[in-house]
PyMOL CGO cylinders between C-alpha atoms (Angstrom):
from pymol import cmd
from pymol.cgo import CYLINDER

trace = [
    CYLINDER, -157.26, -46.83, -149.76, -156.02, -46.34, -153.30, 0.3, 1, 1, 1, 1, 1, 1,
    CYLINDER, -156.02, -46.34, -153.30, -155.52, -49.23, -155.63, 0.3, 1, 1, 1, 1, 1, 1,
    CYLINDER, -155.52, -49.23, -155.63, -151.93, -50.12, -156.56, 0.3, 1, 1, 1, 1, 1, 1,
    CYLINDER, -151.93, -50.12, -156.56, -150.91, -48.74, -159.93, 0.3, 1, 1, 1, 1, 1, 1,
    CYLINDER, -150.91, -48.74, -159.93, -149.30, -50.84, -162.65, 0.3, 1, 1, 1, 1, 1, 1,
    CYLINDER, -149.30, -50.84, -162.65, -145.62, -50.13, -163.29, 0.3, 1, 1, 1, 1, 1, 1,
    CYLINDER, -145.62, -50.13, -163.29, -146.24, -48.62, -166.73, 0.3, 1, 1, 1, 1, 1, 1,
    CYLINDER, -146.24, -48.62, -166.73, -148.65, -46.03, -165.14, 0.3, 1, 1, 1, 1, 1, 1,
    CYLINDER, -148.65, -46.03, -165.14, -146.09, -45.24, -162.49, 0.3, 1, 1, 1, 1, 1, 1,
    CYLINDER, -146.09, -45.24, -162.49, -143.46, -44.66, -165.18, 0.3, 1, 1, 1, 1, 1, 1,
    CYLINDER, -143.46, -44.66, -165.18, -145.92, -42.32, -166.95, 0.3, 1, 1, 1, 1, 1, 1,
    CYLINDER, -145.92, -42.32, -166.95, -146.55, -40.35, -163.77, 0.3, 1, 1, 1, 1, 1, 1,
    CYLINDER, -146.55, -40.35, -163.77, -142.76, -40.15, -163.11, 0.3, 1, 1, 1, 1, 1, 1,
    CYLINDER, -142.76, -40.15, -163.11, -142.38, -38.56, -166.51, 0.3, 1, 1, 1, 1, 1, 1,
    CYLINDER, -142.38, -38.56, -166.51, -144.87, -35.86, -165.55, 0.3, 1, 1, 1, 1, 1, 1,
    CYLINDER, -144.87, -35.86, -165.55, -142.99, -35.35, -162.31, 0.3, 1, 1, 1, 1, 1, 1,
    CYLINDER, -142.99, -35.35, -162.31, -139.70, -35.05, -164.09, 0.3, 1, 1, 1, 1, 1, 1,
    CYLINDER, -139.70, -35.05, -164.09, -141.11, -32.63, -166.64, 0.3, 1, 1, 1, 1, 1, 1,
    CYLINDER, -141.11, -32.63, -166.64, -142.17, -30.18, -163.88, 0.3, 1, 1, 1, 1, 1, 1,
    CYLINDER, -142.17, -30.18, -163.88, -138.97, -30.73, -161.87, 0.3, 1, 1, 1, 1, 1, 1,
    CYLINDER, -138.97, -30.73, -161.87, -137.32, -28.03, -164.03, 0.3, 1, 1, 1, 1, 1, 1,
    CYLINDER, -137.32, -28.03, -164.03, -134.02, -27.91, -162.13, 0.3, 1, 1, 1, 1, 1, 1,
    CYLINDER, -134.02, -27.91, -162.13, -133.81, -31.75, -162.06, 0.3, 1, 1, 1, 1, 1, 1,
    CYLINDER, -133.81, -31.75, -162.06, -133.01, -32.00, -158.34, 0.3, 1, 1, 1, 1, 1, 1,
    CYLINDER, -133.01, -32.00, -158.34, -135.48, -34.80, -157.70, 0.3, 1, 1, 1, 1, 1, 1,
    CYLINDER, -135.48, -34.80, -157.70, -138.07, -32.64, -156.09, 0.3, 1, 1, 1, 1, 1, 1,
    CYLINDER, -138.07, -32.64, -156.09, -140.75, -30.09, -157.06, 0.3, 1, 1, 1, 1, 1, 1,
    CYLINDER, -140.75, -30.09, -157.06, -140.53, -26.79, -155.26, 0.3, 1, 1, 1, 1, 1, 1,
    CYLINDER, -140.53, -26.79, -155.26, -143.31, -24.21, -154.87, 0.3, 1, 1, 1, 1, 1, 1,
    CYLINDER, -143.31, -24.21, -154.87, -142.55, -22.34, -158.05, 0.3, 1, 1, 1, 1, 1, 1,
    CYLINDER, -142.55, -22.34, -158.05, -142.40, -25.52, -160.10, 0.3, 1, 1, 1, 1, 1, 1,
    CYLINDER, -142.40, -25.52, -160.10, -145.70, -26.68, -158.55, 0.3, 1, 1, 1, 1, 1, 1,
    CYLINDER, -145.70, -26.68, -158.55, -147.29, -23.36, -159.48, 0.3, 1, 1, 1, 1, 1, 1,
    CYLINDER, -147.29, -23.36, -159.48, -146.19, -23.93, -163.04, 0.3, 1, 1, 1, 1, 1, 1,
    CYLINDER, -146.19, -23.93, -163.04, -147.77, -27.34, -162.97, 0.3, 1, 1, 1, 1, 1, 1,
    CYLINDER, -147.77, -27.34, -162.97, -151.09, -26.04, -161.62, 0.3, 1, 1, 1, 1, 1, 1,
    CYLINDER, -151.09, -26.04, -161.62, -151.14, -23.16, -164.11, 0.3, 1, 1, 1, 1, 1, 1,
    CYLINDER, -151.14, -23.16, -164.11, -150.66, -25.74, -166.94, 0.3, 1, 1, 1, 1, 1, 1,
    CYLINDER, -150.66, -25.74, -166.94, -153.79, -27.46, -165.66, 0.3, 1, 1, 1, 1, 1, 1,
    CYLINDER, -153.79, -27.46, -165.66, -155.72, -24.35, -164.67, 0.3, 1, 1, 1, 1, 1, 1,
    CYLINDER, -155.72, -24.35, -164.67, -154.36, -21.20, -166.26, 0.3, 1, 1, 1, 1, 1, 1,
    CYLINDER, -154.36, -21.20, -166.26, -156.48, -18.98, -163.98, 0.3, 1, 1, 1, 1, 1, 1,
    CYLINDER, -156.48, -18.98, -163.98, -154.94, -20.47, -160.79, 0.3, 1, 1, 1, 1, 1, 1,
    CYLINDER, -154.94, -20.47, -160.79, -153.99, -17.63, -158.41, 0.3, 1, 1, 1, 1, 1, 1,
    CYLINDER, -153.99, -17.63, -158.41, -150.66, -17.63, -156.54, 0.3, 1, 1, 1, 1, 1, 1,
    CYLINDER, -150.66, -17.63, -156.54, -152.42, -18.21, -153.22, 0.3, 1, 1, 1, 1, 1, 1,
    CYLINDER, -152.42, -18.21, -153.22, -154.22, -21.21, -154.60, 0.3, 1, 1, 1, 1, 1, 1,
    CYLINDER, -154.22, -21.21, -154.60, -150.98, -22.58, -155.95, 0.3, 1, 1, 1, 1, 1, 1,
    CYLINDER, -150.98, -22.58, -155.95, -149.22, -22.19, -152.59, 0.3, 1, 1, 1, 1, 1, 1,
    CYLINDER, -149.22, -22.19, -152.59, -152.16, -23.77, -150.74, 0.3, 1, 1, 1, 1, 1, 1,
    CYLINDER, -152.16, -23.77, -150.74, -152.05, -26.75, -153.13, 0.3, 1, 1, 1, 1, 1, 1,
    CYLINDER, -152.05, -26.75, -153.13, -148.33, -27.04, -152.74, 0.3, 1, 1, 1, 1, 1, 1,
    CYLINDER, -148.33, -27.04, -152.74, -148.58, -27.09, -148.91, 0.3, 1, 1, 1, 1, 1, 1,
    CYLINDER, -148.58, -27.09, -148.91, -151.23, -29.88, -149.13, 0.3, 1, 1, 1, 1, 1, 1,
    CYLINDER, -151.23, -29.88, -149.13, -149.11, -32.05, -151.40, 0.3, 1, 1, 1, 1, 1, 1,
    CYLINDER, -149.11, -32.05, -151.40, -145.91, -31.42, -149.38, 0.3, 1, 1, 1, 1, 1, 1,
    CYLINDER, -145.91, -31.42, -149.38, -147.09, -33.88, -146.70, 0.3, 1, 1, 1, 1, 1, 1,
    CYLINDER, -147.09, -33.88, -146.70, -143.78, -33.88, -144.75, 0.3, 1, 1, 1, 1, 1, 1,
    CYLINDER, -143.78, -33.88, -144.75, -143.55, -30.05, -144.86, 0.3, 1, 1, 1, 1, 1, 1,
    CYLINDER, -143.55, -30.05, -144.86, -139.93, -29.98, -145.97, 0.3, 1, 1, 1, 1, 1, 1,
    CYLINDER, -139.93, -29.98, -145.97, -140.56, -27.31, -148.61, 0.3, 1, 1, 1, 1, 1, 1,
    CYLINDER, -140.56, -27.31, -148.61, -140.54, -29.62, -151.58, 0.3, 1, 1, 1, 1, 1, 1,
    CYLINDER, -140.54, -29.62, -151.58, -142.57, -32.37, -153.16, 0.3, 1, 1, 1, 1, 1, 1,
    CYLINDER, -142.57, -32.37, -153.16, -140.71, -35.65, -153.72, 0.3, 1, 1, 1, 1, 1, 1,
    CYLINDER, -140.71, -35.65, -153.72, -141.95, -38.33, -156.07, 0.3, 1, 1, 1, 1, 1, 1,
    CYLINDER, -141.95, -38.33, -156.07, -143.73, -40.30, -153.35, 0.3, 1, 1, 1, 1, 1, 1,
    CYLINDER, -143.73, -40.30, -153.35, -145.73, -37.25, -152.37, 0.3, 1, 1, 1, 1, 1, 1,
    CYLINDER, -145.73, -37.25, -152.37, -146.42, -36.46, -156.05, 0.3, 1, 1, 1, 1, 1, 1,
    CYLINDER, -146.42, -36.46, -156.05, -147.54, -40.05, -156.73, 0.3, 1, 1, 1, 1, 1, 1,
    CYLINDER, -147.54, -40.05, -156.73, -149.93, -39.96, -153.76, 0.3, 1, 1, 1, 1, 1, 1,
    CYLINDER, -149.93, -39.96, -153.76, -151.42, -36.67, -154.89, 0.3, 1, 1, 1, 1, 1, 1,
    CYLINDER, -151.42, -36.67, -154.89, -151.72, -37.91, -158.48, 0.3, 1, 1, 1, 1, 1, 1,
    CYLINDER, -151.72, -37.91, -158.48, -153.56, -41.05, -157.30, 0.3, 1, 1, 1, 1, 1, 1,
    CYLINDER, -153.56, -41.05, -157.30, -155.95, -39.03, -155.21, 0.3, 1, 1, 1, 1, 1, 1,
    CYLINDER, -155.95, -39.03, -155.21, -156.53, -36.27, -157.75, 0.3, 1, 1, 1, 1, 1, 1,
    CYLINDER, -156.53, -36.27, -157.75, -156.08, -37.79, -161.20, 0.3, 1, 1, 1, 1, 1, 1,
    CYLINDER, -156.08, -37.79, -161.20, -156.80, -41.50, -160.74, 0.3, 1, 1, 1, 1, 1, 1,
    CYLINDER, -156.80, -41.50, -160.74, -159.49, -41.47, -163.44, 0.3, 1, 1, 1, 1, 1, 1,
    CYLINDER, -159.49, -41.47, -163.44, -156.95, -40.28, -166.13, 0.3, 1, 1, 1, 1, 1, 1,
]
cmd.load_cgo(trace, "trace")
């Protein structure tokens, strides 16, 4: 179980989410997620980006909402 994050950290993570939500619709789609992954790992291949997107999109609705993003961030980037 992940440890609860302080509100200031959640605000910081939301800023990252909003930066990659390029169309500002409140969700990150597969293309936006690919841009995020390529910012982290420029050599990421399209298939890897799509696989990552499908993992993070836990409700399989074709988009990543902030709750899904926050869960992923906590699992993946907790040390930062």
